[in-house]
C-alpha positions in Angstrom: 0.0 0.0 0.0 1.2 3.5 -0.8 0.4 6.1 1.7 -0.4 9.6 0.4 1.6 11.2 3.3 4.8 9.5 2.0 4.8 11.5 -1.2 3.1 14.6 -0.1 -0.5 15.4 0.2 -0.5 17.7 -2.8 0.8 15.0 -5.2 -1.5 12.6 -7.1 -0.6 9.0 -7.6 -1.2 8.2 -11.2 0.9 5.0 -11.7 2.9 2.5 -9.6 5.5 -0.1 -10.6 6.7 -2.4 -7.8 9.0 -5.4 -7.9 10.5 -7.7 -5.2 14.3 -7.9 -4.6 15.2 -11.5 -4.5 18.3 -13.4 -3.3 19.9 -16.4 -5.0 17.3 -18.7 -3.4 14.5 -16.4 -4.7 13.6 -15.4 -1.1 12.3 -11.8 -0.9 14.9 -9.4 0.6 12.7 -6.3 0.1 10.5 -4.4 -2.4 11.3 -1.4 -4.6 8.7 0.7 -6.2 8.5 3.8 -8.5 5.6 6.2 -8.9 4.2 8.5 -11.5 5.8 8.0 -14.9 6.6 11.3 -16.5 3.8 12.4 -18.8 0.4 10.9 -18.8 1.6 7.4 -19.9 1.4 4.3 -17.7 4.4 2.0 -17.1 4.7 -0.5 -20.0 6.6 -3.7 -20.6 9.8 -1.9 -21.5 9.7 -0.1 -18.1 9.2 -3.5 -16.4 12.2 -5.0 -18.1 14.4 -2.0 -17.2 13.1 -2.0 -13.6 13.7 -5.7 -13.2 17.4 -5.2 -14.2 17.6 -2.4 -11.5 16.2 -4.8 -8.9 18.8 -7.4 -9.8 21.5 -4.8 -9.1 19.8 -4.0 -5.8 19.9 -7.7 -4.9 23.5 -8.0 -5.8 24.3 -4.9 -3.7 22.5 -6.3 -0.7 24.0 -9.7 -1.2 27.6 -8.2 -1.3 26.9 -6.2 1.9 25.7 -9.3 3.7 28.7 -11.3 2.5 31.0 -8.5 3.6 29.4 -8.7 7.1 29.9 -12.5 7.1 33.6 -12.0 6.0 34.1 -9.5 8.9 32.6 -12.1 11.3 34.8 -14.9 9.8 37.9 -12.8 10.2 37.1 -12.1 13.8 36.4 -15.8 14.3 39.8 -16.6 12.8 41.4 -14.2 15.2 39.7 -15.9 18.1 40.9 -19.3 16.8 44.4 -18.0 16.5 44.3 -16.7 20.1 43.0 -20.0 21.3 45.7 -21.8 19.3 48.3 -19.4 20.6 47.3 -20.2 24.2 46.6 -24.0 24.0 48.6 -25.4 21.1 51.7 -23.2 21.1 54.8 -23.3 23.2 54.6 -21.5 26.5 57.4 -19.6 28.1 58.4 -22.4 30.4 58.7 -24.9 27.6 60.8 -22.6 25.6 63.0 -21.7 28.5 63.5 -25.4 29.3 64.9 -26.1 25.8 66.9 -22.8 25.8 68.8 -24.0 28.9 69.8 -27.3 27.2 72.9 -27.8 25.2 72.1 -28.9 21.7 73.6 -32.4 21.3 75.7 -33.1 18.2 74.2 -35.0 15.2 76.6 -37.9 15.9 75.6 -38.3 19.5 71.9 -38.2 18.4 72.6 -40.6 15.5 70.4 -38.5 13.2 73.0 -38.8 10.4 72.2 -42.5 10.1 69.7 -44.1 7.7 69.1 -46.6 10.4 68.1 -44.1 13.1 65.6 -45.2 15.7 63.8 -42.6 17.7 63.0 -44.7 20.8 66.2 -43.7 22.5 65.1 -40.0 22.6 62.4 -38.5 24.9 60.1 -35.8 23.7 62.3 -32.9 24.6 65.3 -34.6 22.9 63.3 -34.9 19.7 62.9 -31.1 19.8 66.6 -30.7 20.5 67.4 -33.0 17.5 65.1 -30.9 15.3 67.0 -27.8 16.2 70.3 -29.6 15.5 69.0 -30.4 12.0 68.5 -26.6 11.3 71.9 -25.9 12.8 73.8 -28.5 10.8 72.1 -27.5 7.5 73.2 -23.9 8.4 69.6 -22.7 7.9 69.7 -20.5 11.0 72.5 -18.4 9.6 71.4 -18.5 6.0 67.9 -17.3 6.8 68.7 -15.3 9.9 66.2 -17.4 12.0 65.7 -16.1 15.5 66.8 -19.0 17.8 64.0 -18.5 20.4 61.4 -18.4 17.5 62.8 -21.7 16.2 62.5 -23.3 19.6 58.9 -22.0 19.9 58.0 -23.1 16.4 59.5 -26.6 16.8 57.6 -27.1 20.1 54.4 -25.8 18.5 54.7 -28.2 15.6 55.2 -31.1 18.1 52.1 -30.1 20.0 49.9 -29.8 16.9 50.4 -33.4 16.1 47.5 -35.4 17.5 48.0 -38.4 19.9 47.0 -41.1 17.4 48.5 -44.5 17.1 51.0 -43.8 14.3 50.6 -40.5 12.5 51.8 -38.6 15.5 54.8 -36.3 16.3 57.2 -39.3 16.3 56.3 -40.1 12.7 56.7 -36.5 11.6 60.0 -36.3 13.4 61.3 -39.5 11.9 60.4 -38.4 8.4 62.3 -35.1 9.0 65.3 -37.1 10.3 65.3 -39.3 7.2 65.2 -36.1 5.0 68.1 -34.7 7.1 70.1 -37.9 6.5 69.4 -37.7 2.7 70.6 -34.1 2.7 73.7 -34.8 4.8 74.8 -38.4 4.6 73.3 -38.6 1.1 74.9 -35.3 0.2 71.8 -33.9 -1.4 72.1 -30.5 0.3 74.9 -29.8 -2.2 72.5 -30.4 -5.1 69.6 -28.2 -3.9 69.3 -24.4 -3.3 69.2 -23.2 0.3 65.5 -22.4 -0.1 64.8 -25.9 -1.4 66.7 -27.4 1.6 64.7 -25.2 4.0 61.4 -26.2 2.5 62.3 -29.9 2.4 63.0 -29.9 6.1 60.0 -27.8 7.1 57.7 -29.8 4.9 59.0 -33.1 6.3 58.4 -31.9 9.9 54.9 -30.7 9.1 53.8 -33.2 6.4 51.2 -34.9 8.7 50.5 -32.2 11.3 47.0 -32.5 12.8 46.5 -36.0 11.3 43.4 -37.6 12.6 44.6 -41.2 12.2 42.3 -41.7 9.2 42.8 -41.7 5.4 41.6 -39.4 2.6 39.1 -42.1 1.6 37.7 -42.0 5.2 37.2 -38.2 5.0 35.2 -38.8 1.8 33.2 -41.7 3.2 32.4 -39.8 6.4 31.6 -36.6 4.5 34.0 -34.7 6.8 34.4 -30.9 6.6 37.9 -31.5 5.1 36.4 -33.5 2.2 34.0 -30.6 1.6 36.7 -28.0 1.9 39.2 -29.5 -0.6 38.6 -31.3 -3.9 41.4 -33.8 -3.6 44.3 -34.7 -1.2 42.1 -33.7 1.6 44.5 -34.4 4.5 47.6 -33.1 2.7 46.0 -29.8 1.9 44.9 -29.6 5.6 48.4 -30.3 6.8 49.8 -27.5 4.6 47.2 -25.0 5.7 47.6 -26.0 9.4 51.3 -25.4 9.0 50.5 -21.9 7.7 48.2 -21.3 10.6 50.6 -22.1 13.4 53.4 -20.3 11.7 51.3 -17.1 11.9 51.0 -17.3 15.6 53.0 -14.6 17.4 56.5 -15.8 18.2 56.4 -18.6 15.7 57.5 -16.8 12.5 60.8 -18.3 11.5 60.4 -17.0 7.9 60.3 -13.3 8.6 63.7 -12.6 7.0 62.5 -13.9 3.6 61.5 -11.2 1.2 58.2 -11.4 -0.6 59.4 -13.4 -3.6 61.5 -15.8 -1.4 58.5 -16.4 0.9 56.2 -17.1 -2.1 58.7 -19.5 -3.5 59.3 -21.1 -0.1 55.5 -21.7 0.3 55.3 -23.2 -3.1 58.2 -25.5 -2.4 56.8 -26.5 1.0 53.3 -27.1 -0.4 54.7 -29.3 -3.1 56.6 -31.3 -0.5 53.6 -31.9 1.7 51.2 -32.7 -1.1 53.7 -35.2 -2.5 53.1 -37.4 0.5 49.7 -38.4 -1.0 50.5 -41.8 -2.4 48.0 -41.2 -5.2 50.5 -38.7 -6.6 53.3 -41.2 -6.3 51.5 -43.7 -8.4 50.8 -41.1 -10.9 54.4 -40.1 -11.3 56.5 -43.1 -10.5 56.9 -44.4 -14.1 58.2 -41.0 -15.2 60.7 -40.9 -12.3 61.9 -44.4 -13.2 62.5 -43.2 -16.8 64.4 -40.2 -15.6 66.8 -42.0 -13.3 67.6 -44.6 -15.9 68.5 -41.9 -18.5 72.0 -40.6 -18.0 71.2 -37.5 -20.0 68.4 -36.4 -17.8 68.6 -32.7 -17.0 68.0 -32.3 -13.3 68.0 -28.5 -13.6 64.7 -28.8 -15.5 62.0 -27.4 -13.3 59.6 -30.3 -13.5 62.3 -32.9 -13.1 63.5 -31.1 -10.0 60.0 -31.1 -8.5 59.7 -34.8 -9.2 63.0 -35.6 -7.5 62.1 -33.7 -4.4 58.7 -35.4 -4.4 60.1 -38.8 -4.6 62.6 -38.0 -1.8 59.8 -37.0 0.6 57.8 -40.1 -0.3 60.9 -42.2 0.4 61.2 -40.5 3.8 57.5 -40.9 4.5 57.7 -44.7 3.9 61.2 -45.1 5.4 60.1 -47.2 8.3 60.0 -50.1 5.8 63.8 -49.6 5.5 64.7 -49.6 9.2 66.3 -52.4 11.2 63.8 -55.3 11.8 62.8 -54.5 15.4 61.9 -50.9 14.4 60.1 -52.0 11.2 58.1 -54.6 13.1 56.9 -52.2 15.8 56.0 -49.5 13.3 54.1 -52.0 11.2 52.0 -53.1 14.2 51.3 -49.4 15.0 50.2 -48.6 11.4 48.1 -51.8 11.3 46.4 -50.9 14.6 45.6 -47.4 13.3 44.2 -48.9 10.1 42.1 -51.4 12.0 40.7 -48.7 14.2 39.5 -46.9 11.0 38.1 -50.1 9.6 36.1 -50.6 12.9 34.5 -47.2 12.5 33.7 -47.7 8.9 31.9 -51.0 9.7 30.2 -49.9 12.9 29.2 -46.4 12.1 28.7 -46.4 8.3 27.9 -50.0 7.6 30.8 -50.1 5.2 33.0 -53.1 4.5 36.5 -51.9 5.2 39.4 -52.3 2.7 41.5 -55.5 3.1 44.4 -53.8 5.0 41.9 -52.1 7.4 39.8 -55.2 8.2 40.6 -56.3 11.7 39.4 -59.8 10.9 42.4 -60.0 8.5 45.0 -59.0 11.1 46.7 -62.3 11.1 47.6 -61.7 7.4 49.8 -58.7 8.3 53.0 -60.4 7.1 51.3 -61.0 3.7 50.1 -57.4 3.6 53.6 -56.1 4.3 55.1 -58.3 1.5 52.5 -56.9 -0.9 53.2 -53.3 0.3 56.9 -53.7 -0.3 56.5 -55.4 -3.7 53.8 -53.0 -5.0 55.1 -49.7 -3.7 58.4 -49.6 -1.8 60.8 -51.6 -3.9 60.4 -49.7 -7.1 60.6 -46.4 -5.1 63.9 -47.3 -3.4 65.4 -48.9 -6.5 64.7 -45.6 -8.4 66.1 -43.5 -5.5 69.2 -45.7 -5.4 69.7 -45.2 -9.1 69.4 -41.5 -8.7 71.9 -41.5 -5.8 74.0 -44.6 -4.9 74.3 -43.2 -1.3 70.7 -44.1 -0.8 71.7 -47.8 -1.1 71.1 -48.5 2.6 67.4 -47.7 2.1 67.0 -50.3 -0.6 69.0 -52.8 1.5 66.8 -52.3 4.5 63.6 -52.6 2.4 64.8 -55.9 0.9 65.9 -57.3 4.2 62.5 -56.6 5.8 60.8 -58.1 2.8 62.7 -61.3 3.5 61.7 -61.2 7.2 58.0 -60.6 6.5 58.1 -63.4 3.9 59.5 -65.8 6.5 56.7 -64.9 8.9 54.2 -65.3 6.1 55.4 -68.8 5.2 55.2 -69.7 8.9 51.7 -68.3 9.1 52.6 -66.2 12.2 49.6 -64.5 13.8 49.3 -60.8 14.5 49.6 -61.5 18.3 52.8 -63.6 17.8 54.7 -61.2 15.5 56.4 -59.4 18.3 57.7 -62.6 19.8 58.6 -64.4 16.6 62.2 -65.6 16.4 63.4 -65.1 12.9 66.8 -65.1 11.2 67.6 -61.6 10.1 68.9 -61.6 6.5 71.0 -59.6 4.1 69.4 -59.5 0.7 71.1 -59.3 -2.7 70.9 -55.8 -4.1 73.7 -56.1 -6.7 71.6 -57.6 -9.4 68.2 -56.8 -10.8 65.2 -58.1 -9.0 63.0 -60.5 -11.0 59.4 -61.5 -10.4 60.4 -64.5 -8.3 62.5 -62.3 -6.1 64.8 -64.4 -3.9 62.4 -66.4 -1.8 63.7 -69.7 -3.1 67.2 -69.0 -1.6 68.0 -70.3 1.8 69.6 -68.2 4.6 72.8 -70.1 4.2 72.9 -69.3 0.5 72.6 -65.6 1.3 75.3 -65.8 3.9 77.8 -67.8 1.7 77.4 -66.1 -1.7 79.9 -63.3 -1.9 78.0 -61.8 -4.8 75.2 -61.0 -2.4 77.3 -58.8 -0.2 76.1 -55.2 -0.2 78.9 -52.7 -0.8 79.0 -49.7 1.6 79.1 -46.5 -0.3 82.1 -44.2 0.5 80.4 -41.1 1.8 83.6 -39.1 1.1 84.0 -40.2 -2.5 83.5 -37.2 -4.7 80.9 -37.5 -7.5 78.9 -40.3 -6.1 76.2 -38.3 -4.5 74.3 -37.8 -7.7 75.2 -39.8 -10.8 72.2 -39.3 -13.1 72.6 -36.2 -15.2 74.1 -33.1 -13.7 72.1 -31.4 -10.9 73.1 -27.9 -10.0 71.8 -25.8 -7.1 70.3 -23.2 -9.4 66.9 -24.5 -10.5 64.9 -22.9 -13.3 62.1 -20.5 -12.3 59.4 -22.5 -10.5 56.6 -19.9 -10.2 54.5 -21.9 -12.7 54.7 -25.2 -10.9 51.4 -26.4 -9.5 51.8 -27.2 -5.8 
């Protein structure tokens, strides 16, 4: 209704055109009207069309204002989350002071230069000290002018932001970083990469599974989790990267503030690529190409895409490196991973009525040795064979993988149950890595054959021998521009 007082008592209402303002759901946000077309004519169809376009602009304006208000609220909510994170999940002054008072042990005393490193000898604080030692020995503190107290705070914060799940916890993140450190030092790869690449590889390794929930990407999709709705693919890996960004923005945690704008953008791209590469779906996508590259002596490792692929395969090798460790370490880790998988399988069956995958089905737990042999044959061996071809100093990783394959195969043949794996008495073996592996592998060989055949002895690479750190192509520490690389 149009009230005469609203337009003045002395004005006559000759014509009215009114239309609703609608949102994207066609709900009415308001009504707009115009009165008294000039002249004596009434409003016609052309006027309606023009007026409808005007109402659309009105709707867009209101919609944008409402979205802006939501954005302001979201920004405020983010600030609150950061404040909570800063208080509950960041290092407090006492924790930082405790580490500051400690002398940082040498890499040798911590054994973090070794490809056979086992973390069980270190307590939680010592893992933080070892993390700082990695930054020190790679000279990252000096090269990037990292504030020492900020590094301590950041390292503790990363540790605290790993959840207390069975396997994908801080210990796993630390072990992956240690293996990357060993590749960069004992494997001499730090000489082949730029300082920024080394920085990103270490940071990405430490943070690659931060805030892991103990469940897979497939589980996020099955459970319709917020993460599955937030990202289109690699749900957990994108979350790990974004969580790393979040904690690094907390006051006192910024160890990257000396980087200029371009360096920081490049660093984030390198770190993102590192973390996303831990999605095994990407490994399967690229493993054939990597194999071709390492088998070609003319491969140009200064090529941007080749360089990305090399770093990606290195982080995958670090992520799966428990399969290369001494048997007692490998056995314990396999049991932890299996238990985490079985827990997910239980949830899938009980909560969603879904039949879990073979390796996550608790009723199949006694087939763990068979699962491990399959895991090694289908994923690990090809990876470590390719890495060893890229760099002969990575030979211990392939040796360890082959040795553990033999041990799991022994348990498989003896039909050892899941409960009896920890007490099984097996003969640890040294596997032939001097000749190509065929489809039959070496299961037909006895332990005595392996011990007596000199051709099966594994040579120990000379870590001081020049030119052995990278034999495929020529890898410099000056990569091509990487701004176009998809992370």
